[in-house]
C-alpha positions as CSV (number, residue, x, y, z in Angstrom):
1,M,96.1,75.8,121.8
2,V,94.4,79.0,120.9
3,A,97.0,81.5,118.9
4,K,96.6,85.0,120.4
5,V,96.5,88.1,117.4
6,R,98.2,90.5,117.7
7,K,98.0,94.2,115.9
8,V,101.5,95.2,114.6
9,K,102.9,98.5,114.4
10,T,105.0,98.8,110.8
11,K,107.2,100.9,110.0
12,K,108.5,101.5,106.2
13,V,111.6,99.4,106.4
14,F,111.0,97.3,103.5
15,S,109.5,99.5,100.9
16,Q,113.0,101.0,99.9
17,T,114.5,99.5,96.6
18,G,115.5,95.7,96.7
19,N,114.0,92.5,97.5
20,T,110.7,93.0,99.9
21,N,110.6,89.3,100.8
22,I,114.0,88.4,102.4
23,C,115.0,89.3,105.8
24,K,118.1,88.2,107.7
25,I,117.9,86.7,111.0
26,Y,120.8,87.6,113.5
27,V,120.8,84.7,116.0
28,R,123.3,85.2,119.2
29,L,123.5,82.4,122.4
30,V,124.8,84.1,125.5
31,F,125.4,82.5,129.0
32,S,121.9,82.6,129.9
33,N,119.4,83.9,127.1
34,I,119.1,83.6,123.3
35,F,118.8,86.5,121.4
36,C,117.2,86.9,117.8
37,T,117.4,90.0,115.7
38,M,115.4,90.4,112.6
39,T,116.2,93.1,109.8
40,D,115.9,94.0,106.4
41,M,118.7,93.8,103.8
42,R,120.5,96.6,104.6
43,D,120.8,95.0,108.3
44,R,117.9,98.2,109.5
45,V,116.5,96.6,112.8
46,V,112.1,95.3,112.7
47,I,112.2,93.7,115.5
48,C,114.4,92.6,118.1
49,C,113.3,89.2,120.6
50,S,114.9,87.1,123.1
51,A,113.8,83.7,125.0
52,G,113.0,85.8,128.2
53,S,111.5,88.4,126.8
54,S,109.1,86.1,124.5
55,G,107.8,84.2,127.6
56,V,109.9,81.7,128.8
57,T,110.5,81.6,131.9
58,G,112.4,79.7,134.8
59,T,115.8,79.3,135.1
60,K,118.9,80.0,132.5
61,R,118.6,76.2,131.4
62,R,115.2,76.5,130.3
63,K,115.8,79.6,128.3
64,I,118.6,78.5,126.7
65,A,117.1,75.6,125.4
66,P,116.0,74.6,121.7
67,Q,112.6,74.8,122.8
68,A,112.4,78.6,123.6
69,L,112.3,79.4,119.8
70,Q,109.2,78.3,119.2
71,Y,108.2,81.0,121.4
72,I,110.9,83.6,119.8
73,M,109.1,82.4,116.0
74,R,105.3,83.0,117.8
75,K,106.5,86.7,118.9
76,M,108.7,87.4,115.4
77,Y,106.2,85.7,112.8
78,P,103.4,88.4,112.9
79,Y,105.9,91.0,111.7
80,M,106.9,88.7,109.1
81,S,103.7,88.1,107.6
82,K,102.7,91.6,108.0
83,Y,105.6,92.6,105.4
84,G,105.7,89.4,103.5
85,V,108.7,88.0,103.8
86,R,109.2,84.7,102.0
87,K,113.2,83.9,102.3
88,V,115.4,84.2,105.7
89,E,118.8,84.4,105.8
90,L,120.2,82.9,109.2
91,V,123.4,84.7,110.6
92,L,124.8,82.5,113.4
93,V,127.2,85.0,116.0
94,N,128.7,82.8,118.7
95,R,129.2,79.5,117.0
96,V,125.2,78.9,117.7
97,S,125.0,75.6,115.3
98,K,122.8,73.9,117.8
99,I,120.3,76.5,117.7
100,A,120.5,76.5,114.3
101,Y,118.9,73.3,113.1
102,H,116.3,74.1,115.6
103,L,116.0,77.3,114.0
104,A,115.8,76.2,110.3
105,K,112.9,73.9,111.8
106,E,111.0,76.0,113.3
107,I,111.2,78.7,110.5
108,A,109.9,76.0,107.5
109,H,106.8,74.9,110.2
110,Y,105.6,78.6,109.6
111,G,106.0,77.9,105.7
112,L,109.4,80.4,105.3
113,L,112.2,79.3,102.9
114,V,115.9,79.4,105.1
115,S,117.9,80.2,102.0
116,F,121.4,81.1,103.3
117,V,123.4,80.2,106.4
118,T,126.4,82.6,107.4
119,E,128.5,82.8,110.7
120,K,129.6,85.6,112.1
121,L,132.5,85.6,114.3
122,V,133.2,88.1,116.9
123,L,137.1,89.6,117.0
124,A,138.2,90.6,120.2
125,H,138.9,94.3,120.0
126,N,142.0,96.4,121.2
127,G,141.1,96.7,125.1
128,V,142.4,92.9,125.1
129,R,144.4,92.3,128.5
130,P,147.8,91.4,127.5
131,R,149.6,87.9,129.2
132,K,151.1,88.2,132.4
133,L,154.4,87.5,132.8
134,R,156.2,84.9,134.7
135,R,157.2,85.4,138.0
136,N,161.1,84.3,138.8
C-alpha cells in the first residue's frame, strides 16, 4: 500500500521553552467513536482526530474497533514527524484500557516511545439530578 504524502501546516506550538520532543495524546472512547487529541506539554492542541474523520467508514462497531487506531495514527504521524516528537504521554479518558494497549503498539510501530500512561476520570458536575423519592 502506498502512503499518501500530506503537506502539514505548522503553528509555533513546540517552539516555546521546555522539551520539544514530548507530546501528550488524550484518548477518549465514546459510544460510537474514538477521539484522539495531540497536545504539547502545556496542553495546547496541535491536532484532533477521530475514527470517523480519519477514514473509517461504516457502522459504529468498526469505528470503535482497535483497528481504527491505525487510521488515526496515520493521520497524526505527519504532525509528530514535523514537530520532531520522540516521546508520547498517553492520557486515557473514561477508562479506555483496551484501546490503550493497541495505541501503544501503534505508536511503537512508528518508532516513538510511550513514556507515561495516566488515567483521567471525568467527574460529574453540579447539574446531576438527585434520586427520586420513593412513593408510598
